[in-house]
N, C-alpha and C positions, 0 to 999 in steps of 0.2 A: 422286136425287145429283145432288149439286152440284159442282164446280172451287172448293178452299177458298180459294186464294189466286193473286196474278199477273195478266196480261194476260187472262186469261177468267174471273175471281172472279167468284162467285155465278152463273154461268152452267148449267144443268141438264145434266146425260147420262142417257140412259139404259141399263139394264140388259138383256139377252134373257129373254123371259117363263119364267118356269119357275122350280125350283129347283136345275137342274144347274148353274147358274155361281152365284159366292158373290161379289158387290161387295165389296171394300172398303169399311168402312162410311165415312163422311165424317169420323168422329173417329179413326177411325186413320188414316186417311190423313193426318190431320191430324198427327198424335204424329210417323207417318213422316218427312213433312219439317218438322219442328220439327228432328228430329234431324238428315237431310239437305241442311238448308238452307244451307251454307257450300257443299255439294258440288255441289249442281244447276246452278247458273248455267255455262253455256256447256260441261255436262259430255255425254258420251256415255250414254247411259241406254238398260239394255235389258228391255224389259218383258216378262220369260218367262210364259207362263201370263195371256195377257193380260186376257182377257174382253170386257168391253166396252171394255178401255181408260182405266178410271178415274182409274190410279195416272201410268200412262205420259203421260196427254192431262195432270193435276195437273203432272206432269216439264214438259213444253210450256210448260204457264203459267208456269210458275215460272221459265223461259229456258234450263232444257237444249236446249244446241246441235241433238241429236239424238237418237230414240228411234225403237225399233227393237219394234217387237210384234210375238212371236210367239203365235200360238194356231192350233188345230189341229178344232175346234168352228165348224161351219158357221153356225149361232146367232150366237154372241158375234161372230165377224164379223164380219157384220152390223150386232149392235150398234154396233160399235168404227167401222167405214166412217161410218154413219148419222151419229155424235155427232163426229168430225171434223170431214166435212161440213155440220153443222148449225153449227158452232163456227164452220166457212170457215176449219179450217187445210187449209193445202192445200199444205205443205212441210213439214219438220226433219224428218220421220217415214221406215218405209218397211214394211211386212209381210213377214211369213213364215208361212204356214198348213201348220201342221205340228206335229209333237210340237215339247218345246224338249229332249230328247233326241238329236232328228234332227238340228235346228239346229246344237246346241253340235256334235255331230262332222262335221258336214258344213262347218261353217264353218272349222272345223281340216285338215281333212282336203280341203278343195276350194281353199283359199287357201295362197301361199306366205307371205304376211302378212298375214294375217285381221284385220277389224276390232274395235278394241278397245275394250271401255267401262269408264267413270267408275264407275259405280252399275249396279247389275243387281239386280231387285228378279225373287221369284219367290213363285207363289200357286197351286200346286198341288191342287186339288181336297182338302180333308181327309180324302176317304175313301180317297184314293190314297197312302198316305203309305210308298209305296215310291220315288215319283216324287221326293220331296225327298232320299233319299238316293243314287239315280243322278246328280237335275240338281246336287245340292252337292259329289259324288264328282266326276264331270265337269271340273265349277268349280276344283275344286280339286286336280286329277289332268292328264288329256291335257288341256282344254279352256282348263289356266288361261293360254294365250295371249291369250286374248279379253279380260283385265283389265288393265288399264295397274298397274303398281306403284303399288301401297297401294287399290287400287280396295276399296269396299265392296261387298257383296253381303248382299240383305235377304231370310229368309226368312218368310213368313207363315203361321202355321200354331195350331192349336187350342194353347189352353192347359194341357192334361193332354196332350200326345204333345208328351212332347221331344226333340229333336234332339239331336245327338252336339255335342261341344265344337270339335273336330275333324275338316275334312273334307279330306285331304290337306294341300295347303298353307295352306287357308282356315282361320281360327282365331276364335270366337266371341266376339268382345269386351262386348258388348252381351247382354240380354236386358231386354223391356219386356214386361209382360200388362197387357192391358187388355177384361176382360171374360170371354169365353171365349177371346179370342184372344191372339196373341202373337209378339213380332217380333223374330226374332232378325237381329241383325246381325255378318256376319264381315270380317273384314278379310284384303285377301291380302295377299304381300310387299311389305313398301315396294323390293325389288333384285327385276327379272326374274329367275327360279332359272336357274343355270350347266350 
């Protein structure tokens, strides 16, 4: 795998060995960031189910101000840390070792004013279909305070595994299919809920 564009362009990154982590392909990542291009510069970016960090590192390379990586499995976390170190990235990111749902619930419950994100990317294991409903349900419901007004939430999923068009306040605005994978883009409301 390689970084597609930005300050770390063409630099390689590694994924942990084995089949338990399925990194977003270079081609799909390029498609994703072609769509997100106007939003990434200076953005607060949340990479849920971060794996080796390919998507979040791409966001940093393209000028995201801050990336928060959330991953619970030890092997991907080790690969993520190694990738950041090898690229010489020493700031502009933070880690949360744990599940995406726990991170979202804790962020809302433990802070009077939680960090907010302009772009949220989630890529649960394809075989964990319930993770999509849980995570998108939290982001469109109890954890919507983590989204800036007009934020975009992107879910990578199997093309043959359709997601709903709405999850609470999140509404799907675009679906891109590429090979066996798909990207569903959801928009948060332009105004915070009252």
